[in-house]
C-alpha positions as CSV (number, residue, x, y, z in Angstrom):
1,M,-6.7,-0.8,-6.7
2,D,-10.1,-0.2,-8.3
3,N,-13.0,0.0,-5.8
4,N,-13.7,-0.9,-2.3
5,F,-16.6,-3.9,-2.0
6,L,-18.5,-4.8,1.6
7,V,-19.0,-8.6,1.3
8,I,-21.4,-9.8,3.5
9,G,-22.2,-13.1,4.5
10,G,-22.5,-15.9,1.9
11,D,-20.7,-19.3,1.3
12,L,-17.9,-21.1,-0.3
13,R,-18.8,-19.2,-3.2
14,I,-18.6,-15.8,-1.6
15,V,-15.2,-17.1,-0.2
16,K,-13.9,-17.9,-3.6
17,L,-15.0,-14.3,-4.6
18,V,-13.4,-12.6,-1.9
19,N,-10.2,-13.9,-2.9
20,M,-10.7,-13.5,-6.5
21,L,-11.9,-9.7,-6.0
22,A,-8.9,-8.7,-3.6
23,D,-6.1,-8.7,-5.7
24,K,-7.5,-5.5,-7.5
25,N,-9.7,-4.1,-4.7
26,V,-9.7,-3.6,-1.1
27,I,-12.6,-6.1,0.3
28,Y,-14.2,-5.6,3.6
29,T,-15.7,-9.0,5.0
30,Y,-18.4,-9.3,7.5
31,G,-20.2,-12.6,8.8
32,L,-17.3,-14.8,7.0
33,E,-15.4,-15.2,10.2
34,K,-15.1,-19.1,10.8
35,S,-13.9,-19.5,6.9
36,K,-10.2,-20.1,6.9
37,E,-9.9,-19.6,3.2
38,V,-10.4,-15.9,3.6
39,K,-7.0,-14.3,2.4
40,S,-5.5,-12.3,5.5
41,K,-3.7,-9.6,3.7
42,E,-3.3,-6.3,3.7
43,N,-6.2,-5.6,1.0
44,V,-8.7,-8.0,2.7
45,I,-10.2,-6.1,6.1
46,K,-12.0,-8.3,8.3
47,C,-15.3,-6.3,10.3
48,N,-16.2,-7.0,13.7
49,K,-19.5,-5.0,13.2
50,I,-21.2,-3.0,10.4
51,D,-21.4,0.6,11.3
52,K,-22.1,4.0,8.7
53,E,-18.5,4.6,8.7
54,V,-17.6,1.1,7.4
55,I,-20.6,1.8,4.8
56,Q,-19.2,4.9,3.8
57,K,-15.8,3.5,2.8
58,N,-17.4,1.3,0.1
59,D,-18.3,1.2,-3.0
60,L,-20.5,-1.3,-3.3
61,I,-22.0,-4.1,-1.0
62,I,-22.2,-7.7,-2.3
63,G,-24.3,-10.1,-0.5
64,P,-24.7,-14.0,-1.3
65,T,-26.9,-16.3,-3.2
66,P,-29.8,-16.5,-2.1
67,F,-29.5,-13.3,-0.4
68,S,-31.5,-14.9,2.5
69,K,-33.3,-18.2,3.5
70,D,-36.0,-17.2,5.9
71,G,-36.4,-13.5,4.8
72,I,-35.4,-12.2,7.7
73,N,-31.3,-12.5,7.7
74,I,-28.9,-12.6,5.7
75,Y,-27.9,-15.8,4.7
76,A,-24.3,-16.2,6.6
77,P,-23.2,-20.1,7.1
78,Y,-19.7,-18.8,7.8
79,S,-21.1,-16.9,10.5
80,E,-21.2,-17.3,14.4
81,N,-23.8,-14.8,14.6
82,E,-27.6,-14.0,13.0
83,I,-27.3,-10.7,10.3
84,N,-30.4,-9.4,10.5
85,I,-31.4,-7.3,6.9
86,N,-33.5,-4.8,8.4
87,D,-30.5,-3.7,10.7
88,I,-27.9,-3.8,7.6
89,L,-30.5,-1.8,5.0
90,Q,-31.1,0.6,7.1
91,K,-27.4,1.5,7.4
92,C,-26.8,0.9,3.6
93,N,-28.6,4.4,2.4
94,K,-28.5,5.8,-1.5
95,K,-25.9,2.3,-1.8
96,H,-25.6,-0.6,-4.1
97,L,-26.1,-4.1,-3.5
98,I,-25.3,-7.3,-5.3
99,A,-26.9,-10.5,-4.4
100,G,-28.9,-13.2,-6.0
101,S,-32.6,-14.5,-5.0
102,I,-33.4,-11.1,-3.7
103,K,-36.8,-11.7,-1.8
104,E,-39.7,-9.1,-2.1
105,N,-39.7,-8.1,1.3
106,V,-35.7,-7.1,1.2
107,H,-36.4,-4.8,-1.8
108,K,-39.1,-3.1,-0.4
109,I,-36.9,-2.4,2.6
110,A,-34.2,-1.6,-0.2
111,D,-36.7,1.1,-1.6
112,K,-37.2,2.8,1.9
113,N,-33.7,3.3,1.9
114,N,-32.2,4.2,-1.5
115,I,-30.4,1.1,-2.2
116,Q,-30.3,0.5,-5.8
117,V,-30.5,-3.5,-5.8
118,I,-29.0,-5.9,-8.3
119,D,-30.4,-9.5,-8.4
120,L,-27.7,-11.9,-9.9
121,I,-29.9,-14.4,-10.5
122,K,-31.3,-12.1,-12.9
123,N,-28.3,-11.7,-14.9
124,E,-28.9,-13.6,-18.3
125,K,-25.0,-14.1,-18.6
126,L,-23.8,-15.3,-15.2
127,A,-27.5,-17.5,-15.5
128,I,-26.2,-19.0,-18.9
129,L,-23.2,-19.9,-17.4
130,N,-24.3,-21.1,-14.2
131,S,-26.4,-23.3,-16.3
132,I,-22.6,-25.7,-17.3
133,S,-22.4,-26.3,-13.5
134,T,-25.4,-27.5,-13.2
135,A,-25.5,-29.6,-16.0
136,E,-22.5,-31.2,-14.9
137,G,-23.1,-31.1,-11.2
138,A,-26.7,-33.5,-12.5
139,I,-24.7,-35.6,-14.2
140,E,-22.6,-36.5,-11.2
141,V,-25.9,-36.7,-9.1
142,A,-27.3,-39.1,-11.8
143,M,-23.8,-41.3,-12.2
144,R,-23.6,-41.4,-7.9
145,E,-27.2,-42.6,-7.3
146,T,-27.8,-45.0,-9.8
147,N,-26.2,-48.4,-10.7
148,F,-26.0,-48.2,-14.0
149,I,-23.5,-46.0,-17.1
150,I,-25.2,-43.2,-18.4
151,H,-24.4,-44.7,-22.0
152,G,-27.4,-45.9,-23.8
153,S,-29.7,-45.2,-20.5
154,N,-33.0,-43.6,-21.4
155,I,-33.3,-40.0,-20.2
156,L,-36.2,-37.5,-19.7
157,I,-35.6,-33.9,-18.9
158,L,-38.2,-31.6,-18.5
159,G,-37.8,-28.2,-19.7
160,F,-35.8,-26.8,-22.5
161,G,-34.5,-23.8,-20.9
162,R,-30.7,-22.9,-20.3
163,I,-30.1,-25.7,-17.9
164,G,-32.0,-28.2,-19.9
165,K,-29.9,-27.3,-23.2
166,V,-26.8,-27.6,-22.0
167,L,-27.8,-30.9,-19.8
168,A,-29.3,-32.5,-23.2
169,K,-26.2,-31.5,-25.0
170,K,-23.5,-33.2,-22.2
171,L,-25.9,-36.3,-22.0
172,Q,-25.8,-36.8,-25.6
173,C,-22.2,-36.7,-26.0
174,M,-22.2,-39.6,-23.3
175,S,-24.4,-41.9,-25.7
176,A,-27.5,-41.5,-23.8
177,N,-31.0,-41.7,-25.3
178,V,-32.1,-38.2,-24.9
179,T,-35.8,-37.2,-25.1
180,C,-36.7,-33.4,-24.1
181,A,-40.0,-32.3,-23.1
182,A,-41.1,-28.9,-23.6
183,R,-44.1,-27.1,-24.0
184,K,-43.5,-24.6,-27.0
185,K,-43.8,-25.8,-30.4
186,E,-40.5,-23.5,-31.3
187,D,-39.0,-25.3,-28.6
188,L,-40.2,-28.6,-29.4
189,A,-39.0,-28.0,-33.1
190,W,-35.3,-27.0,-31.6
191,I,-35.3,-30.2,-29.9
192,K,-35.8,-32.4,-32.6
193,A,-33.3,-30.5,-34.7
194,Y,-31.0,-31.1,-32.2
195,G,-31.5,-34.6,-32.4
196,Y,-32.9,-35.5,-29.2
197,N,-36.5,-37.2,-29.0
198,P,-39.2,-34.7,-28.5
199,I,-42.2,-34.4,-26.6
200,N,-45.2,-32.2,-25.6
201,I,-44.2,-31.6,-21.5
202,N,-48.6,-31.4,-21.4
203,E,-49.4,-34.7,-22.7
204,I,-46.9,-36.8,-20.9
205,G,-48.4,-39.6,-19.4
206,R,-47.9,-43.6,-20.2
207,E,-44.6,-43.1,-22.1
208,L,-43.1,-42.5,-18.6
209,E,-42.6,-46.3,-18.3
210,Q,-39.4,-46.1,-20.5
211,F,-37.1,-43.8,-18.7
212,D,-34.2,-44.5,-16.4
213,I,-33.8,-41.4,-15.2
214,I,-35.8,-37.8,-15.1
215,F,-34.4,-34.4,-14.6
216,N,-36.8,-31.8,-14.2
217,T,-35.9,-28.6,-14.5
218,V,-39.5,-26.8,-14.4
219,P,-40.6,-25.0,-11.0
220,H,-44.1,-25.9,-11.2
221,L,-45.7,-29.1,-10.7
222,I,-45.0,-31.5,-13.4
223,L,-44.9,-35.4,-12.4
224,T,-48.3,-35.4,-10.7
225,K,-50.0,-38.4,-8.9
226,E,-51.6,-39.3,-11.8
227,K,-48.2,-39.0,-14.0
228,I,-46.0,-40.8,-11.3
229,K,-48.1,-44.0,-11.5
230,Y,-46.8,-44.4,-14.7
231,L,-43.0,-44.2,-14.2
232,N,-40.7,-47.5,-13.9
233,K,-39.8,-48.2,-10.2
234,K,-36.5,-48.5,-10.9
235,C,-36.5,-44.9,-12.3
236,V,-34.3,-41.9,-10.5
237,L,-35.9,-38.5,-10.0
238,I,-33.5,-35.9,-9.8
239,E,-35.2,-32.2,-8.7
240,L,-33.1,-29.5,-10.3
241,A,-35.9,-26.7,-10.4
242,S,-36.3,-24.3,-7.3
243,R,-39.2,-25.2,-4.6
244,P,-41.9,-26.4,-4.9
245,G,-40.2,-27.9,-8.0
246,G,-41.9,-30.2,-10.1
247,I,-42.3,-33.6,-8.8
248,D,-44.7,-34.7,-6.4
249,R,-42.4,-36.4,-4.0
250,K,-44.9,-37.6,-1.3
251,E,-46.6,-39.9,-4.2
252,A,-43.5,-40.6,-5.7
253,G,-42.5,-42.4,-2.1
254,N,-45.5,-44.4,-2.5
255,Y,-44.5,-46.1,-4.8
256,K,-41.0,-46.2,-3.4
257,I,-39.2,-44.4,-6.4
258,K,-36.1,-42.6,-5.7
259,V,-36.5,-38.7,-5.8
260,V,-33.2,-36.7,-5.2
261,E,-33.0,-32.7,-4.8
262,A,-30.4,-31.4,-6.5
263,L,-30.7,-27.7,-5.7
264,A,-27.7,-24.5,-6.0
265,L,-25.3,-27.2,-7.7
266,P,-23.1,-24.6,-9.0
267,G,-22.2,-23.5,-5.3
268,K,-21.4,-27.4,-4.7
269,V,-19.8,-29.3,-7.3
270,A,-18.2,-25.8,-8.6
271,P,-17.8,-22.9,-6.4
272,T,-14.4,-21.3,-7.8
273,T,-15.9,-21.6,-11.1
274,T,-19.0,-20.2,-10.1
275,A,-17.2,-17.3,-8.0
276,E,-15.2,-16.3,-11.7
277,F,-18.7,-16.0,-13.6
278,M,-20.2,-13.8,-10.5
279,K,-16.7,-11.7,-10.9
280,E,-17.1,-11.5,-14.6
281,A,-20.6,-10.3,-13.6
282,I,-19.8,-7.8,-11.0
283,Y,-17.2,-6.1,-13.1
284,D,-19.7,-6.2,-15.8
285,L,-22.1,-4.2,-13.7
286,I,-19.9,-1.9,-12.8
């Protein structure tokens, strides 16, 4: 056994991660009592409570992604109880916490208790690997929400970051007509170099009417009221960016244009693969 880890809360990704880490480490779990997949074996210890004794037995505390949805309790869909962030972190003095999408108030609580916080969402390696799952999941959503094939479809990707790059490549391999919208001149040059159609994201307007599917990867408003009026009414808009996202949903609804919110796809479409990526990132960090 290499380390002792305390895992608190989490969704199916964390369940898969527990089982992977348990092959070489002792894993204490809390907030996963409703999961049937957490293996009952010698090196997985299910805790009924978290006290200082349990904390001291562990080298590292692992939380979910997102760490919290309400800023008050740890995200724990497999728990029968709410897990208050403040109550837990007060007991974790001088420990290390690894989780994802950690809000500013959690950082403040951690600082008061001398806890070093590592946000997995800011881990570049993990973000790149997760973009693969997001891209594949986005294509699955597109195929499910439309009544036509990807081959030959006119597709626009808003944003050319990690997700945009991977998604464009996969769609091109499916013989879609791919257009990518970006702001920076160097990104527009790379879009052209890769064989996609480049368009300046600040200048899109009437040309929006040509697209059958639009994927948004930008976390701020791009498809505004003024721009949505140009859309083909049969166009499907797929939101991949975190809130507030890049689509004026209300205005799209006024035009009866379908908007599909497809957030946190890695955990939904590929929890096992995502857990493997998380395990790699955690081992890299320690």
